[in-house]
Structure formats: structure tokens, C-alpha cells
N, C-alpha and C positions, 0 to 999 in steps of 0.2 A: 230256433226257439225252444227245442226240446229240453234243454238244460235249465231254462229259466221259466218261472211261473208267470201267470197273469198278473200277480201282485208286482213282480219285477218290471213288467212292461207297462204298468199303469201310468197314465198321465194325470196331473192334478186337475186339468180341465178336459172335459170330453170335447172332441173335435168332430165337426161334421165333415163328410166326404168333400173333397175339393169340387167346387162348382164349375171349374173350367175344363174338366176332363171330357173327352169325347164319349158318346154313348157306347157302352159295352167295355170301356177301358177298365182295367183292374189294377189295383195297387199291389205290386209284387214285392215291394221292399219290406223288410222286417221293420218293426218299430225302432230298433236300434240303428239300422242303417239310415232311417229317416232322421234320427237324432244327429248322426254324423253329418248329414247334409246340412242340417240347420246350423250347426256350429261352423262348418266349413264356409258357409255363405254369409255368416254374420259380420256386421260391421266391427264388432268387438274383436274378432280374430284379425281382421284386416288391419286394425289400428296397431297391432303388435309389430307390424313392419316398421313402424316409426318409434319403437320403444327400445330402450337400452337393454342389452343382454349383459355383456361385460364392457365391450367397446361400443359406444353409442352410435346410432345412425349418423353418418357424415364424419365420424371420427376415423382415425386409423388409415390415412391416405398411404401410409407406408406399408400397409398390408397388401400382399399379393392376392388379388381377387377382392372379395367383399366380406367384411367381418359379419358374424352372425347377429341377428336381431332377435327379439322375443318371438317373432313369427317363425323364423327358420328354426330356432330352438324348439318351438312347439311342434313343428312338423317332424323334427327328428325324434322327439320324445314319443310322438304318436306312432312312428314307424317302429321304433325299438320296442315299445310296449305292445304293439299289435303282434309282433313276432313272438315275444315271450308268451303273451296271452294265448295265441293259437297253440303253442306247444303244450300249454297246460289245460287246454280245453275250455278256456273262457270264450265268450262270444267276442270275436276280434273287433267288431264295431263298438262294443261297449268300452274296451280298453283304448282303442284308437281315438274315440270321441273324448274320453277323459284326458288323453294326452294333448289333443288339440285345445281343449278348454282350460287346462290346468293353470295357465298363466294369464288368462284374459283380464283378471282383476288387477294386474300390476299397473301402477300409475306411471306417469312420465319419470324418466331417469331411474327406472328399476327399483332395486331395494333401497337406494338412496332416497328416492322420492317417497317410498313407503315409510321410511323412518320420519321424514318431515311431516307427512300427513298424519301419521299416528300421534305425533306430539300435538298437532293442531286439533285433532279430532277427539282429544281426551274428554271434553265435555259431552260428546255424543256417543261415547262407547269405543273410541279408538279407531284405528284403521289397520287392516291386515289384508294383504293381497289375496289370500285364499278365501277369506270371508267375502271380499269384494267380488271374487269370481262367482261365488254362489249368488250374490246379490244381482249380478249382471244376468246370470242364467235364468233366474226366477223372477226378476223384477224389471231391470233396466233395458235389456235388449228388446227392441220393438218387434214383436211378432204377434203375441197374444197379451191378454191382461196379466198373464203370469210369465212374462219374458218369452223364452223359447219353448216353454211347456214341454220339457224333455221327460223321458221316462224315469221312473224311480231308480232303476238299476244304473242308468247312466249318470244321473245326478249324484248318486252315492259313490260311484267310481271316481267322480271328479272331486270328491270331498277328501282332501288330504288330511285335514285335522277335524275329525268329527266331534267337536266339543265347542262350548261357548268360551268367551273370554274369562280368564280366571287370574287372580293375583299370583304373580311370580311365574306365569307362563306367557312367553312372548307370542307363540303361534296359536291361532285358533281359527275355526272354520265358519263361524256364523255370528252375525250381530244380533242383538236382542230383538230388534224389530223384524227380523226374518225367521224367528223361531218357529212360527206356525208352519212354514214350508219345510224347514229343517226337520221338525218332528214328523211330518208326513213322509219325508224321504227316509227317515231312519226307523220307520214303523217296523217293528219286529227285529231290529238290529241289536246286537249286543252293545252295551254302553261303551262309548269311546273306542270302538274297535273298527278298523278299516276292513272293508270287504277285500277279497283277494285281488279284484280288478283294480282297486285303488292302490293296493300294495305294489302291484305290477307297474302302474303308472308312476308311483313314487320312486321306485327303483330305476325305471327308465329315465326319469328326470335326473337322478343322480348320475347315471351313466352318461347321458348326453352332456350334462353340465361339466362333468369332470374331464371327459375325453375331448370334447369339442372346444371347450374354453381354453384348454392347454394347446390344442392345435392352433387356435387363433392367436394365442400368446406367442407361440413359436414363429408363426408367419409374421407377426409384428416385431419380432426380435426382442420381445420382452421376457420370454421364457426360453431357457436353454436346458435341454435334457442332460447336458454335461454336468449340471449341478448335482445330479444323482450320484456322480462318481466321487464327490467330495464328502468326507465324513462329517465335516462341519455343517455343510448345507443340508445333508440328509437329516442331521439332528434338528436343525432349525425347522425344516419342513415337517418332520415328525411331531415336533412340539406344537406347531400350528394345527396339524391334523387332530392331535389329541385334545386341543383346546376347543376346536370348533366343530369337528365332524366325526369323532370316534371316541368310544369308551375304552379302547385298547390303550395299554401303557405305551409310553414313548419308545421304550426299548423294542416292543413288538412291532411298532410302526417303522422303526429304523430297519428292522429285519425285513419287513415287507418292501421297503424301498430298495434294499439290495436284491430281493427276489425279482422286482420289476426289471432290474438290469440283466437278469438271466433270460428274459424274453428277447429273442434275436432282433425283432423290429425296434425295441427300445434301445438295446445295446448299440445298434447301428447309428442311431441319431445321438447317442450319448458320447460317441467317440470324437466328435468334432462339432464346432459351432455350425448351426444351420446357415447356409450361404444363399439360399433361394434358387439354386441351380435346378434344372429339370430333374436330375437324379435325386436331389434333396427333397424336392416336392413329391416325387414318387415314393420315397422312403417315408415321408411324413404321412402321406395318405395310407400307406400300408400299415403304419403304426396305428392310426386311428381305427382302421378297419379291423385289425387284429384285436385291439383292446375292446372295442364295442362287442365283437364276437365273443371274446373271453368273458366279459362281464354279463352279457345277455344269456349265454348258455349255462354258466355255472349255477345260477339259481334254479334253472329248469331241472337239471340233473339232481340237485340237492332236494328240491321239493318233491320230485317223483320218488326219491328214495324213502321219504317219510310217508307220503300219501298214496303211493302206487299209481297205477294207470287209471284212466277214466277221466271224465270232465271234472275240473276243480273250479267251482264257481261260488260267488257270494261269500257266505260265512262257513263253508264246509272245509276250508283249508287255509293255511297261511303260507306266504312265500318264504322260503328258506334261503337265505343268502349266506354262502360260506364266509367265515370270518376273514379268510385270506383275501378274497376279492373285495370285501367291504373295506378292508384296510387299504388296499391299493387305490380304490376309488377315493377314499378320504385323503390319501396323499396327493393325488392329482388335483383335487379341489384346493388343498392347502398350497400347492404350487401357484395356482392362480391368485390366491390371496397374497402370497409373499412377493411375487414378482410383477403383478399387474395392479391389484387393488390397493396395495400399500404404497404405491409410488407417490411421492410428495406432490407432484403436479396434479395427479388424479385426486388426491385428498382435497387440494385447494379447489379444484373444479367442482367436486361434490359439495363442498360447503357453499359455493356460489349457487349451485342448483337448489339446495335446500332453502336458501334465502329467497330465491325466485319463487318457489312453491309457496312459501309463507306469505310473501307479498301478494301473490296472485289470489290466494284465498281471501286475504283482507280486502283486496280490490273488489272481488265479486260479492263479498258481504255488503259492501257499500253500494255496488251497482249490480244487483241481481238481474236487472233488465238486460244485461249483456250476456247472460247465459243462453244456451241453446233453448229455444222455445219449448222443447219437450220437458224441460225441467221447471218451467214457470208454475204449472199447476201445483206441483209438490211444494214449491216455495210458498205460494200463496196460501196453501192449506196447512202449512207447518204449525203445529200446536204451540211451539215454544222456540226459544233461541237454539236449543240443542237440535231440534228437528230441522230448523233452517240451516244450521251449520252442516248437517249431514247431506242436505241437498247440494250445497256448494262443494263439499268434498267429493260427492258422486260425480259432479260435473268435472272437476279438476282431474280426478282419477282417470276419466275416459280419454283425456287429451294425449296426443303423442308428444314426444320431446319437443319437436319443432313447433307444434301448436301451443304448448305451454309458454315457450319463449315469445311467440307472436302475440298471444293474448296478453301476456304481461306487458309487452312493449306498447300495445294498443291502448291499454288501460292506464298506463303510467301518466 
């Protein structure tokens, strides 16, 4: 705690000592390690086991092993972020907890469900997975009257987009009716600026997403690294990366794709189609390990070059990501878009999922008594139709993929 102030460790609600402790027992955990335990034991985190990452739970029977879910992705983000944070002198529990929590606001069917709910929630301020994460942490997850009642530093580290909804900006981190807590979290913070712990979490998310989603795509025989050896495919991947994930010109991204092939672990898998043999599986795991190590270590060195040694916490430094590795991560993310998410059968399935979400919201607006009893007081006290809609959106957003399907079928 030496690097963090009492202000950073403050909770919105004061908490009495636990009444079940034995006489003489002392609390030896730090406030931040207690926060990590709260998120780790939360129902919101457990639900991520049933929510889509790229391949949905229950999909991908052709995959050797089990494809990642939002839960396994979040565990990986927490581990990668913790390692980077430790190297920079951040409190590891602050970064770890932010990684665990960063996706708990995602609804059924991942970003696809997010798009559906955002369209439906327009009358009550829209829907955004990161804003929903904050809402769960400070309001919906049952532990106290203020959700999990986490410390200021941890809540700030979990805030990827520290601003409200604005015209022309898709991503935002807080709904208007959660502004009171948001302003408490951001007390003393520079406007619209992430703390370095949130920057580490954000980069760890990109690293995990890019490397592990490609790994799952290779295992499912949807992505082949041989595509990097084709000038035509490199150009197509680079164009997608420039469109969605990078400000670099396409030519620079094409060069970065060729640089990836210079990494021995990448070159080995780019020489032939993945065949699922033991040797191929070992090579793929070596690839993911080396890429994660490459992408995690590069910003540590670059940040230390700018800020020197010593603890780097809160708003005293910014994470420095070398352009080369940022481009490589963008390319891997673009490969998942090109070869997995743009598949016609997947696009059809996603349309059906959005229709299911739309129908389910309409069903619950007609039958609010079918919601979880915990939501009924908020429904009954809703001041207007917009507030009532937000309650239903909160309910639907909590559901796993399978629960959304089951609830829809039961209410049909």
C-alpha cells in the first residue's frame, strides 16, 4: 500500500469489521486483495463461463479441447495484466482485479448482443458493455447497497472508457444514472484519462484477445497462418487492421505482417496447414506463449525507458506501447475478423441472436413478473418508461447465452 494513498483505497461505503471472525483474528489482506476476492467470488464473473468470447459456449465441437469463453478470457487478461503491472510497480491486485472485472458487463452473445441491446436501449441512454461493467460493480452485484463496494483505485482501473456517452462516440464507460458514483471514482483524476492500471488492463485485453482468439481459430481450422505468406491475404488483413484496430497506414501494417513471419514460432506454423497432430499442437502453444511474452514485455521496456525505475501508479505515468507490437496485435485481431467473424454462417447466426434478444426484451416488458425477484423493486419504482426499460435491459444483460435462449423459449 506504500505506493497508494488512503484516497485510492477508500470505499464509497464504510464497512464494519466482519462479525464472524474469531476473537483476536486480524484482517491481513490489503484492501486491494479483498477487492480481488470479491470479484473472483461474484456471480457476475461466474456467468462469463456461459457467455460468448468468439466461439460461443457449446459451439466449436471441431475444436481440440474447449474454446475460450468470456470467463477464461478474463482470467487470461488478469494474468497478463498482473505480470505487466508488477514489472511497472503497480499494485498487482489492482491490475489483476481490473482484468477479472473488465468484461462482466458483456451481455449474452458478446459484442453481437451488445449491439442489439444498444439499439433497444436508445430511449434510456443506450447500452455499452463497459458502462454495464461499472453498473454491475457499483449497483447490481449483491453484496452491499453499492454493489461490491470496491476501492476507488480498483474501480478506476476497471474503467476502460472514463467518459459519458457522447454523439459520434460508440464507446463510453458510464450511464447518466450512475454518474454520482463515477464522479466519486474519478475524484482528482484528469478528465477522460485512464490511470496506468487501466491502461495495463486495456493492453492485456488486446494481447489476450489477439493471440488467444487466433489460437482458437487455428484449432477450429478457421484460421491458417499460411495466409501470412500470401501478399494478397496480407494486404486484406492489413486493410481490416487499419479499418478497425490501428491508425497505421496499410503499407506499414503489411510490413508488420512480414515481420511476424520472421518470428520462428510464427514461421513454423506458416509453412503448412495445421493438422492437429501432437507436434502441431506443441508448435501452436509455443507460438501463443512467445507472442504473449513478446507483447507483454515490449511495453514494460518502452515505459521504463520514458519514466525510469520506481513504482509507476495511477496518473504518474502512461503505458508506452511500441508501434511495432501495436501493429502486430492489430493484425492478429484482424485475422480473427476476416476468417472467423465474417463467415456467412456466423453472420446468419448473429442475426438470429439479435432477433432473440430483441424479442426477449419485448417479452419481459410485457411480463416483468418473470424477471428475477431482485429486479422487481427497481421495476416497481421506475419513474417512467425509460427507467423501466433500463431494468429489463439490466436483467437481460446478466443472462448467459443459454439462459437467454431458455428464457425466450419459456416466454414465447
